C-alpha positions in Angstrom: 9.9 -72.9 11.0 9.8 -75.2 7.8 13.2 -74.9 7.0 13.5 -78.4 6.7 10.2 -79.6 5.2 9.7 -77.9 2.0 8.8 -80.7 -0.7 8.0 -78.3 -3.6 8.4 -74.9 -4.9 6.9 -72.8 -8.2 8.9 -70.8 -10.2 7.4 -68.1 -8.8 8.7 -68.7 -5.2 5.5 -70.4 -3.6 6.7 -73.2 -0.9 5.0 -75.8 -0.5 5.6 -77.8 3.0 4.8 -81.2 4.6 4.1 -80.9 8.4 2.7 -84.1 9.9 -1.2 -83.4 8.7 -0.8 -80.4 6.9 0.3 -79.3 3.6 0.5 -75.5 3.7 1.9 -73.0 1.0 3.5 -69.9 1.6 3.0 -68.0 -1.6 5.8 -66.1 -3.2 4.0 -63.6 -4.7 0.6 -61.5 -4.1 -2.1 -63.7 -5.0 -5.9 -63.3 -5.8 -8.0 -66.4 -6.3 -11.4 -68.9 -5.3 -11.8 -70.9 -2.4 -14.5 -72.9 -1.4 -13.4 -72.9 2.5 -15.5 -71.0 4.6 -12.1 -69.6 5.7 -12.2 -66.8 3.4 -14.3 -67.8 1.5 -15.3 -67.0 -2.5 -13.0 -64.5 -4.5 -10.5 -62.5 -2.5 -7.3 -60.7 -3.1 -5.4 -60.7 -0.4 -4.1 -64.5 0.0 -0.7 -65.3 1.3 -0.9 -68.7 2.4 -3.3 -71.7 2.0 -3.4 -75.3 3.7 -4.8 -78.6 3.0 -5.4 -80.7 6.0 -6.0 -83.9 7.6 -8.7 -84.5 10.1 -8.0 -86.7 12.7 -10.8 -88.4 15.1 -10.1 -86.4 17.6 -10.2 -82.8 15.4 -13.6 -84.7 13.9 -15.0 -84.9 17.5 -14.2 -81.9 18.2 -15.8 -79.8 14.9 -18.9 -81.7 15.9 -19.9 -78.8 18.2 -17.7 -76.2 17.1 -17.7 -73.5 14.3 -15.7 -74.6 10.8 -14.1 -71.0 10.2 -13.2 -70.5 14.0 -11.4 -74.2 13.8 -9.7 -73.0 11.0 -8.7 -69.5 12.2 -7.0 -71.7 15.4 -5.3 -73.8 13.1 -3.7 -70.8 11.3 -2.3 -69.5 14.6 -0.9 -72.9 15.0 0.7 -72.7 11.5 1.8 -69.3 12.3 -0.4 -67.6 9.3 -2.3 -64.8 9.4 -5.9 -66.2 9.4 -6.7 -62.8 7.8 -5.0 -63.7 4.3 -5.6 -67.3 4.2 -8.1 -70.0 3.1 -7.8 -73.4 4.3 -9.4 -76.9 2.9 -9.8 -79.6 5.3 -10.3 -84.2 4.6 -10.1 -87.3 5.8 -7.5 -88.0 3.2 -3.8 -88.7 4.7 -1.7 -85.7 3.5 1.4 -88.3 3.0 -0.9 -89.1 -0.2 -0.6 -86.0 -1.6 -0.2 -85.3 -5.3 1.8 -82.7 -7.2 1.8 -82.3 -10.5 3.2 -79.0 -13.1 2.5 -78.4 -16.5 4.2 -75.8 -18.2 3.6 -74.1 -22.0 5.8 -71.6 -23.0 5.7 -68.6 -20.2 2.5 -70.2 -18.2 2.6 -72.5 -15.4 0.1 -74.6 -13.8 0.7 -76.6 -10.2 -2.3 -78.9 -8.7 -1.6 -80.2 -5.4 -4.2 -82.5 -4.8 -6.0 -85.4 -1.9 -8.4 -87.5 -2.7 -10.4 -90.5 -1.1 -13.1 -91.9 -3.2 -13.7 -95.2 -1.3 -16.8 -94.4 0.7 -18.2 -90.9 -0.3 -18.1 -90.9 -4.4 -21.3 -89.8 -6.0 -22.8 -88.8 -8.8 -24.4 -85.5 -9.7 -28.1 -85.9 -9.4 -27.9 -88.8 -6.5 -30.1 -89.5 -4.1 -28.7 -86.6 -1.6 -27.0 -88.2 1.8 -27.9 -85.1 3.8 -29.5 -82.4 4.5 -27.9 -79.1 5.9 -29.7 -77.6 8.9 -28.4 -75.7 11.8 -24.8 -76.1 10.7 -24.3 -79.9 10.3 -20.6 -80.0 9.4 -19.5 -82.5 6.6 -15.3 -82.6 5.3 -13.8 -82.6 2.1 -12.7 -85.7 0.4 -11.0 -84.7 -2.7 -9.5 -81.3 -2.3 -7.5 -79.7 -5.1 -5.1 -76.7 -4.8 -3.8 -75.0 -7.8 -2.0 -72.2 -8.9 -0.9 -70.7 -11.7 1.8 -68.0 -12.5 -0.3 -65.9 -14.5 -2.5 -63.4 -13.3 -6.7 -63.7 -13.5 -9.3 -61.7 -12.7 -12.5 -63.1 -11.2 -14.8 -64.2 -14.5 -11.2 -65.9 -15.4 -11.2 -67.5 -11.8 -14.7 -68.3 -11.8 -14.0 -70.4 -15.2 -10.7 -72.0 -14.4 -12.7 -73.4 -11.4 -15.3 -74.8 -13.9 -12.6 -76.5 -15.7 -11.0 -77.7 -12.5 -14.1 -79.6 -11.8 -14.8 -80.9 -15.1 -11.0 -82.3 -15.1 -12.0 -83.9 -11.3 -14.5 -86.0 -13.1 -12.6 -86.9 -16.1 -10.6 -88.5 -13.6 -12.9 -90.2 -12.0 -14.3 -91.8 -15.4 -10.6 -92.7 -16.7 -10.7 -95.0 -13.7 -14.3 -96.0 -13.5 -15.3 -95.0 -10.0 -18.3 -95.9 -8.7 -20.9 -93.6 -7.2 -21.8 -95.3 -3.4 -25.4 -93.9 -3.9 -26.5 -95.1 -7.1 -25.7 -97.8 -10.1 -23.7 -95.0 -12.2 -20.3 -93.2 -12.3 -19.1 -90.8 -9.4 -18.3 -87.5 -10.5 -17.2 -86.3 -7.6 -17.6 -86.8 -3.7 -20.0 -85.2 -1.9 -18.2 -82.8 -0.3 -15.4 -82.0 -2.0 -12.7 -79.1 -1.8 -11.0 -76.1 -4.4 -9.1 -73.5 -4.1 -7.3 -71.6 -7.3 -4.7 -68.9 -6.9 -3.5 -66.8 -9.9 -0.4 -64.1 -9.8 -1.9 -60.5 -8.9 1.7 -59.3 -9.4 1.9 -60.4 -13.3 1.2 -58.4 -15.6 0.3 -61.0 -18.1 -3.2 -61.3 -17.8 -5.2 -64.3 -19.3 -8.8 -63.8 -20.3 -10.1 -67.0 -21.0 -9.9 -70.4 -18.8 -12.4 -72.7 -20.6 -11.9 -75.6 -22.5 -10.5 -74.2 -25.9 -8.0 -71.8 -24.0 -3.8 -73.1 -23.4 -4.7 -72.3 -19.5 -7.3 -74.6 -19.8 -5.6 -77.5 -21.2 -2.9 -77.3 -18.6 -5.8 -76.7 -15.6 -7.2 -80.1 -16.8 -4.1 -82.0 -17.5 -2.7 -81.2 -14.5 -5.9 -81.4 -12.0 -6.7 -84.8 -14.0 -3.2 -86.3 -13.5 -3.3 -85.4 -9.6 -6.4 -86.4 -9.1 -5.2 -90.0 -10.5 -1.7 -90.5 -8.7 -3.4 -89.1 -5.6 -6.3 -91.6 -5.5 -3.9 -94.4 -6.1 -2.0 -93.3 -3.5 -5.1 -93.1 -0.9 -7.0 -95.7 -1.9 -5.2 -98.0 -4.2 -7.5 -97.8 -6.9 -5.5 -97.6 -10.7 -6.2 -98.6 -14.3 -4.3 -102.0 -13.1 -7.0 -102.5 -10.2 -10.0 -101.6 -12.1 -9.1 -103.8 -15.2 -11.3 -106.3 -13.4 -14.9 -108.1 -14.3 -15.7 -108.1 -10.6 -14.8 -104.4 -10.0 -16.6 -103.5 -12.7 -19.8 -105.5 -11.2 -19.3 -104.3 -8.1 -21.0 -100.5 -9.6 -24.2 -102.3 -9.3 -26.3 -103.4 -6.3 -27.3 -107.0 -6.4 -27.9 -109.3 -3.6 -25.2 -111.7 -4.8 -26.6 -114.2 -2.4 -29.5 -115.2 -4.1 -27.2 -116.3 -6.9 -24.8 -118.3 -4.8 -28.0 -120.1 -3.1 -29.0 -121.1 -6.5 -25.4 -122.7 -7.7 -25.2 -126.7 -8.5 -21.7 -126.9 -7.9 -18.6 -126.5 -5.1 -18.7 -122.6 -4.2 -15.5 -122.4 -3.2 -14.1 -123.8 -6.6 -16.4 -121.7 -8.2 -15.1 -118.8 -6.8 -11.7 -119.5 -7.0 -12.2 -120.0 -10.8 -14.1 -116.8 -11.5 -11.7 -114.6 -9.5 -9.4 -116.0 -11.6 -11.0 -115.5 -14.9 -12.2 -111.8 -14.0 -8.8 -110.5 -14.3 -8.8 -111.8 -18.0 -9.1 -108.8 -20.5 -11.1 -110.1 -22.8 -13.6 -111.1 -19.9 -13.3 -107.4 -18.9 -14.0 -106.4 -22.0 -17.5 -108.9 -22.5 -18.4 -107.9 -18.6 -18.4 -103.6 -19.8 -20.0 -104.1 -22.7 -23.1 -105.7 -21.2 -22.5 -103.1 -17.7 -22.9 -100.7 -20.6 -25.7 -102.0 -21.9 -27.5 -101.4 -19.2 -26.5 -98.2 -18.4 -28.1 -97.4 -21.8 -31.6 -98.6 -21.2 -31.2 -96.9 -17.5 -30.5 -93.4 -19.3 -33.5 -94.3 -21.9 -31.1 -94.4 -25.0 -32.0 -97.7 -25.9 -35.0 -100.4 -25.2 -34.6 -103.2 -22.9 -35.8 -105.7 -25.0 -33.2 -104.8 -27.8 -30.1 -104.5 -24.9 -31.3 -108.0 -23.5 -31.0 -109.8 -26.6 -27.7 -107.6 -27.4 -26.6 -108.9 -24.1 -27.5 -112.5 -24.9 -25.0 -112.2 -27.7 -22.2 -110.8 -26.0 -22.2 -113.5 -23.2 -21.9 -116.3 -25.7 -18.2 -115.1 -26.6 -17.3 -115.7 -23.1 -15.3 -119.0 -22.6 -15.1 -118.6 -18.8 -18.4 -120.6 -17.6 -18.0 -119.0 -13.9 -18.5 -115.4 -15.2 -20.7 -116.6 -18.2 -23.3 -117.7 -15.7 -23.0 -115.0 -13.1 -23.7 -112.1 -16.3 -26.2 -114.8 -17.3 -27.8 -114.0 -14.1 -26.7 -110.7 -13.9 -28.5 -109.7 -16.9 -31.8 -111.4 -16.1 -31.8 -109.5 -12.7 -31.5 -106.2 -14.5 
C-alpha cells in the first residue's frame, strides 16, 4: 500500500512513509515507548506503528464535537493499522515540512522525526494561560517530535529521555530566539506540543541513562535540536538569518509603535525605509539585543532599573543609525 512513498528507513527496518497529510512509521522491531497522544498514551510495550498528522479545517471542525481518541482510532483504520498497537500525534503543521535527523555513535542510533510551527502558539513556561480545560475541550499540537532509538530503554529511562527531548526542544527555540506570543520572554515550546519516544524492545543492549551526561542523552538532544530547527525553518521560515534583524528582536516586546510615529518630526516613509535597512546591520543587531538583554535582566529582578537604564543609554550612543537610535531611546524610556 505504501511501497512508493517510503521517505526514510532506520537501521532497525522502521519504515517512514509520507502519505499526503500523514507521516506514518511502521516499526521493524518490537517497540516499547511513551506518548502524549490520547491513543495508547503514557508508557506501553505494544507499539507497532506511530503517526503524525496534519489537521485540515474539515478535520478540525469534526473534532469540535467528537472525541480525540475515537478520531485517532478511525484514522488508524484509514491507514490500515491496528489502533491497539498504535499511537498518533496531530498538528496544524504540514507534513511536507517534516525534518528527519539521525545521530550515531558506535552501535547507538537515534532518529528524530519532527514537525514544528511556532508563529502563533509559541509560549514560555509560566506565561498567563490562554485557556482552561473544561468538558473535554480539544487543542491540537504544534511542535510534534517522534524519536526512535535502536537500543532498549526501560520505563525510567524512557521518562528521562522524555525530559531530554523537552529540554532540547527549548534549546532549539532559544537558539532561534523565538518569542513567546503571550509575554515578553523567549518561548520554551508551544502550548500544545506532542512527543512520542520509542525504544527497541528486541535489543539486548539495555541502556539505563538518557540524561545530559550520557552519550544517549547527547545524541537525543542533538537530533532533536537539529530536527526542530530545520522544521521551524521549513514551516514558518524562521532561521538564524531571519532572526538577525534588530526589528525582529524588538518585536518580542508588546508596544504601541503608533505613539512613537505620531511624535516623529520627519518624513515617516523615509524614516521607516532607512530603519529597515539599518536593522539588518550586524552591529545594530548587537546593540539592540544588548539593550533588550538589560530589559530582560530588570524584569527578572537581576539588575536595578536605574543601573540598566544608564548602561542602555551608553550602549545606544554607539549606534550610528539615526532611525534605530531614535527608536531605541523611545524603547528604553517606555520600559
